[in-house]
C-alpha positions as CSV (number, residue, x, y, z in Angstrom):
1,M,-30.7,-1.1,-9.3
2,P,-28.0,-2.8,-7.8
3,L,-24.9,-1.1,-5.5
4,P,-22.1,-2.8,-6.8
5,Q,-24.0,-1.4,-11.0
6,L,-24.9,1.7,-8.7
7,M,-21.3,2.9,-7.6
8,P,-20.1,4.4,-10.6
9,L,-22.9,7.4,-10.7
10,L,-22.4,8.2,-7.0
11,V,-18.6,8.3,-7.4
12,A,-19.3,10.8,-10.2
13,V,-19.5,14.5,-9.4
14,T,-20.3,17.5,-10.6
15,I,-17.7,19.2,-12.7
16,A,-16.8,23.1,-11.5
17,R,-14.9,25.7,-12.3
18,C,-11.0,25.5,-12.5
19,P,-10.0,27.7,-10.2
20,A,-7.9,30.7,-12.0
21,P,-4.9,28.7,-11.6
22,V,-5.0,25.7,-12.9
23,K,-7.0,26.9,-15.8
24,A,-3.4,28.7,-16.7
25,Q,-1.4,26.1,-16.2
26,L,-2.3,23.7,-18.5
27,D,-3.6,26.7,-21.2
28,D,-0.2,27.6,-20.7
29,L,0.7,24.0,-21.3
30,Y,-0.7,24.1,-25.0
31,R,-0.1,27.1,-25.7
32,W,3.8,25.5,-25.8
33,Q,2.7,22.0,-26.7
34,M,1.2,23.4,-29.6
35,S,4.4,25.8,-30.4
36,Q,6.8,22.8,-30.0
37,Q,5.1,20.1,-31.0
38,E,7.0,19.3,-34.1
39,L,11.1,19.0,-31.8
40,R,9.9,16.9,-29.2
41,S,13.0,16.4,-27.2
42,P,14.2,16.2,-23.7
43,R,15.6,19.8,-24.2
44,E,12.0,21.2,-25.3
45,I,10.4,19.9,-21.9
46,V,13.0,21.4,-19.7
47,S,10.8,24.9,-20.0
48,Q,8.7,23.0,-18.9
49,K,10.2,21.2,-15.8
50,G,7.7,23.6,-13.1
51,R,4.7,22.1,-14.5
52,F,5.1,19.0,-13.3
53,T,5.7,16.8,-10.2
54,D,9.1,15.4,-9.9
55,G,8.1,12.6,-10.4
56,L,6.0,12.8,-13.4
57,Y,8.5,15.5,-14.9
58,Q,11.7,12.5,-14.9
59,K,9.3,10.7,-16.7
60,L,8.6,12.6,-18.8
61,W,12.5,13.3,-19.4
62,R,13.5,9.5,-19.9
63,A,10.3,9.1,-22.5
64,Y,11.5,12.0,-24.7
65,A,15.0,11.4,-24.7
66,L,14.3,7.8,-25.9
67,D,15.8,7.9,-29.7
68,P,14.5,5.1,-32.1
69,A,17.8,5.4,-34.0
70,M,20.2,5.2,-31.1
71,T,18.4,3.0,-28.7
72,P,16.7,-0.8,-28.9
73,G,13.3,-0.9,-27.5
74,R,10.2,0.7,-27.0
75,F,10.4,5.1,-27.7
76,L,7.3,7.4,-26.8
77,D,5.6,7.1,-30.2
78,F,2.4,9.3,-29.2
79,D,2.1,13.1,-28.0
80,P,1.9,12.5,-24.0
81,F,-0.8,16.2,-24.0
82,S,-3.6,14.3,-26.8
83,G,-2.9,10.9,-26.5
84,T,-2.4,10.6,-30.1
85,Q,-0.3,10.6,-33.2
86,V,-1.5,13.6,-34.7
87,N,-1.0,17.4,-34.4
88,T,-3.1,19.7,-31.4
89,Y,-4.8,22.5,-32.4
90,G,-6.8,23.3,-29.6
91,A,-7.7,22.4,-25.9
92,K,-10.4,23.5,-23.8
93,V,-10.1,23.2,-20.3
94,L,-14.1,21.9,-19.7
95,G,-13.7,22.2,-15.9
96,C,-12.4,20.5,-12.3
97,T,-13.5,18.3,-9.0
98,A,-11.6,18.3,-6.2
99,L,-9.8,15.1,-5.2
100,P,-9.2,13.2,-1.6
101,G,-6.5,14.8,0.1
102,G,-7.0,18.6,-1.6
103,G,-5.9,17.5,-5.4
104,M,-7.3,18.5,-8.3
105,E,-8.7,16.9,-11.6
106,A,-9.3,19.0,-14.5
107,L,-11.0,17.4,-17.4
108,V,-9.4,19.2,-21.1
109,A,-11.0,18.4,-24.5
110,V,-7.9,18.2,-26.5
111,Q,-8.8,18.8,-30.5
112,A,-5.9,16.7,-32.3
113,H,-6.7,15.7,-36.0
114,L,-4.0,15.1,-39.6
115,R,-3.4,18.0,-41.0
116,N,-6.4,19.0,-43.9
117,R,-8.5,16.9,-42.4
118,L,-11.9,17.3,-41.1
119,S,-11.6,17.4,-36.9
120,E,-12.5,14.5,-35.0
121,A,-14.6,14.4,-32.1
122,P,-11.8,15.7,-29.7
123,Q,-10.0,13.8,-27.1
124,K,-11.1,14.0,-23.3
125,L,-8.1,14.3,-20.6
126,R,-8.2,13.8,-17.4
127,Y,-5.2,15.9,-15.4
128,Q,-4.0,15.1,-12.0
129,L,-3.2,17.9,-9.6
130,V,-1.2,18.7,-7.1
131,M,-0.7,21.4,-5.0
132,D,3.2,21.7,-4.1
133,S,4.6,23.2,-0.7
134,A,5.2,27.2,-2.6
135,G,1.2,26.6,-3.4
136,T,1.9,25.9,-7.0
137,W,-0.8,23.3,-9.0
138,K,1.7,20.7,-10.1
139,I,0.1,18.2,-12.9
140,A,0.9,14.6,-11.2
141,D,-0.5,12.3,-14.1
142,I,-2.9,12.1,-17.0
143,V,-5.5,9.6,-17.3
144,Y,-6.9,9.3,-20.9
145,S,-10.1,7.9,-21.8
146,D,-13.1,7.4,-24.2
147,H,-15.8,7.2,-21.7
148,V,-14.8,10.6,-18.9
149,S,-17.9,9.3,-16.9
150,D,-16.1,6.1,-15.7
151,P,-14.5,7.2,-12.5
152,R,-12.7,3.9,-12.1
153,P,-9.6,4.4,-14.9
154,T,-7.2,1.8,-15.0
155,E,-3.2,2.1,-14.9
156,S,-3.1,1.1,-18.3
157,R,-4.9,4.6,-19.5
158,R,-2.4,6.5,-16.4
159,L,0.4,8.3,-18.4
160,T,2.5,7.7,-15.1
161,S,1.5,3.8,-15.5
162,F,2.2,3.6,-19.3
163,L,5.8,5.6,-18.5
164,A,6.6,3.3,-16.0
165,E,6.2,0.5,-17.8
166,L,8.3,2.2,-20.7
167,L,11.6,2.8,-19.2
168,D,11.3,-0.6,-17.3
169,S,11.1,-2.2,-20.7
170,N,14.0,-0.5,-22.0
171,L,15.9,-0.9,-19.0
172,R,15.8,-4.7,-19.6
173,K,16.2,-4.8,-23.3
174,K,19.9,-3.5,-22.6
């Protein structure tokens, strides 16, 4: 097999157990998310500010504040913590890999489906976390992927890229 075809296989790293603070950060996020998923608003995300880098938090807050009834343009029409438009019923942190520069990527299986329907296969999300100066793991990005083994996520499958484009498109409409 030629080297370019081997690169995805060479880059793939074995997933290991996540550090306890990373697992706790994600478990607590989903505990909050499942209790608040019907109440999405900027007011609700404020309680989770400490889980995110400042840049991601600001984008999430601004995106949650978009109200299609009040503001022309696009709005956040899916759950960023499942990558779907349905309810979340559970999430499991499957493991982590170290990222260059000291970051961490956590693979999370999210059970999301319509009420009273048989459960579909879990959504697999890759959370990218960085440690802040106080030693706390913060969520910097979420990568949505049908093929989690693909180590080359496209920008369109990153939450930060989606939010930046969403917010920018709404600014252009004003």
